[in-house]
C-alpha positions as CSV (number, residue, x, y, z in Angstrom):
1,M,-7.6,-20.5,-5.4
2,N,-11.1,-19.6,-6.1
3,F,-10.6,-16.0,-7.2
4,I,-8.1,-13.1,-7.5
5,R,-8.7,-10.2,-5.1
6,V,-8.0,-6.8,-6.9
7,A,-6.6,-4.1,-4.6
8,A,-5.6,-0.5,-5.2
9,K,-2.8,1.1,-3.1
10,A,-1.6,4.7,-2.7
11,V,1.9,6.1,-2.8
12,I,1.7,9.4,-1.1
13,I,5.1,11.2,-0.8
14,Q,5.6,14.6,0.8
15,Q,8.8,16.1,1.8
16,G,10.8,13.0,1.2
17,S,8.6,10.7,3.3
18,L,6.1,8.0,2.4
19,L,2.7,7.8,4.1
20,T,2.1,4.4,5.7
21,I,-0.2,2.4,7.8
22,E,1.4,0.9,10.9
23,R,0.2,-2.6,11.8
24,Q,1.0,-5.2,14.4
25,D,1.1,-8.9,14.1
26,R,2.8,-11.6,16.3
27,W,6.2,-10.7,14.9
28,G,5.9,-7.0,15.7
29,T,5.4,-3.8,13.8
30,Y,5.2,-3.6,10.1
31,Y,4.1,-1.0,7.5
32,V,2.0,-1.1,4.3
33,L,0.6,1.4,1.9
34,P,-2.9,2.8,2.4
35,G,-5.5,1.1,0.2
36,G,-7.4,-2.1,-0.2
37,G,-9.8,-4.3,-2.0
38,Q,-12.0,-3.1,-4.8
39,N,-15.7,-3.5,-4.3
40,P,-18.0,-4.5,-7.2
41,G,-19.1,-1.5,-9.2
42,E,-16.1,0.7,-8.1
43,D,-13.3,1.8,-10.5
44,L,-9.8,1.7,-9.1
45,H,-9.7,5.5,-8.4
46,Q,-13.0,5.2,-6.5
47,T,-11.4,2.3,-4.4
48,L,-8.4,4.4,-3.6
49,R,-10.5,7.5,-2.4
50,R,-12.8,5.2,-0.3
51,E,-9.9,3.2,1.2
52,C,-7.8,6.2,2.1
53,L,-10.7,7.9,3.8
54,E,-11.3,4.7,5.8
55,E,-7.7,4.1,6.8
56,V,-5.9,7.4,6.9
57,G,-8.7,10.0,7.0
58,L,-7.5,11.7,3.9
59,E,-9.1,12.7,0.6
60,V,-6.7,11.7,-2.1
61,I,-6.3,12.6,-5.8
62,P,-5.3,9.5,-7.7
63,G,-2.6,9.9,-10.3
64,D,-0.6,7.6,-12.5
65,L,-0.2,3.9,-12.2
66,L,3.2,3.2,-10.8
67,F,3.5,-0.5,-10.1
68,V,1.5,-3.7,-10.4
69,R,2.2,-6.6,-8.1
70,D,0.9,-10.1,-7.7
71,Y,0.8,-11.5,-4.2
72,I,0.4,-15.2,-4.2
73,V,0.6,-16.0,-0.5
74,R,1.4,-19.7,-0.7
75,N,4.8,-18.5,-2.2
76,H,5.7,-16.4,0.8
77,E,6.3,-16.4,4.5
78,F,2.6,-15.9,5.5
79,A,1.3,-19.0,3.7
80,K,0.1,-20.6,7.0
81,E,-1.7,-17.5,8.0
82,D,-3.3,-16.3,4.8
83,G,-3.8,-19.6,3.0
84,E,-4.7,-19.5,-0.6
85,L,-5.1,-15.6,-1.1
86,H,-4.0,-14.3,-4.5
87,Q,-4.1,-10.5,-4.7
88,L,-3.4,-8.3,-7.6
89,E,-2.3,-4.8,-6.5
90,L,-2.3,-1.8,-8.6
91,I,-0.1,0.9,-6.9
92,F,-0.9,4.5,-7.9
93,A,0.8,7.8,-7.1
94,C,-1.6,9.9,-5.2
95,Q,-1.6,13.6,-4.1
96,V,-3.1,15.1,-0.9
97,K,-3.4,18.7,0.1
98,A,-0.2,20.2,1.5
99,D,-1.8,21.0,4.8
100,A,-3.5,17.6,5.1
101,H,-3.0,15.7,8.4
102,P,-3.3,12.0,8.1
103,A,-4.8,10.2,11.1
104,M,-6.6,6.9,11.9
105,G,-9.6,6.9,9.6
106,H,-13.2,6.0,10.6
107,D,-12.8,2.4,9.5
108,P,-9.1,1.3,10.0
109,D,-7.7,-2.0,9.0
110,I,-7.7,-5.0,11.3
111,G,-4.4,-4.7,13.2
112,Q,-3.9,-1.0,12.2
113,T,-2.3,0.9,15.1
114,A,-1.2,4.2,13.5
115,V,-0.6,6.3,10.3
116,L,3.0,7.3,10.0
117,W,5.3,9.1,7.5
118,L,8.5,7.1,6.9
119,P,11.5,8.9,5.4
120,L,12.2,7.4,2.0
121,A,16.0,7.2,2.7
122,E,15.2,5.0,5.8
123,L,12.6,2.6,4.3
124,D,15.0,-0.3,4.4
125,R,15.2,0.0,8.2
126,H,11.5,-0.8,8.5
127,R,9.4,-3.9,7.9
128,L,7.5,-2.4,4.8
129,Y,5.5,-4.6,2.6
130,P,5.9,-5.3,-0.2
131,K,9.6,-5.3,0.3
132,A,10.2,-4.9,-3.5
133,L,8.8,-1.3,-3.2
134,I,11.6,-0.1,-0.9
135,G,14.2,0.1,-3.6
136,C,11.7,1.2,-6.2
137,L,10.4,4.1,-4.2
138,Q,13.8,5.2,-3.1
139,R,14.7,5.5,-7.0
140,L,11.2,6.4,-8.2
141,D,12.7,8.9,-10.8
142,E,14.9,6.2,-12.3
143,N,12.2,3.5,-12.6
144,H,11.1,4.5,-16.2
145,G,9.4,1.5,-17.6
146,L,9.4,-0.6,-14.4
147,V,5.8,-1.3,-13.6
148,Y,5.4,-5.0,-13.0
149,L,7.1,-6.1,-9.7
150,G,6.0,-9.8,-10.1
151,D,4.9,-12.1,-7.3
152,G,6.6,-10.6,-4.3
153,N,6.2,-9.9,-0.6
């Protein structure tokens, strides 16, 4: 591994649902949080604001850091596809205006097909990455002190 990629991700919850990006790969549909890689000279909140505009067409207000995750690809099922990627993700609570309507942004991710709200109670019925977030988000109020999710997919 030559470097560690730093990424900021947004947890946006409204009316009991999580805002996600729908993507397609050869195994079908899956979902991820909006956000992405930090550019040189950006702080993490700037990264969140830029990435959310690009992917879901929303201005976000970054809040507290919720979770930190290492993603060392060689340890997981996508090792053949993604090689030696090591990504450090900082996952923040974010707010949007109540009347905001997410949609495909002006610069969507490769493979991005839609922007969807997934009910928190039904997250385990979907292929959501990282998987460790499913239980954490469903019990967000109980996760006091739980920040580092480890190396997981």
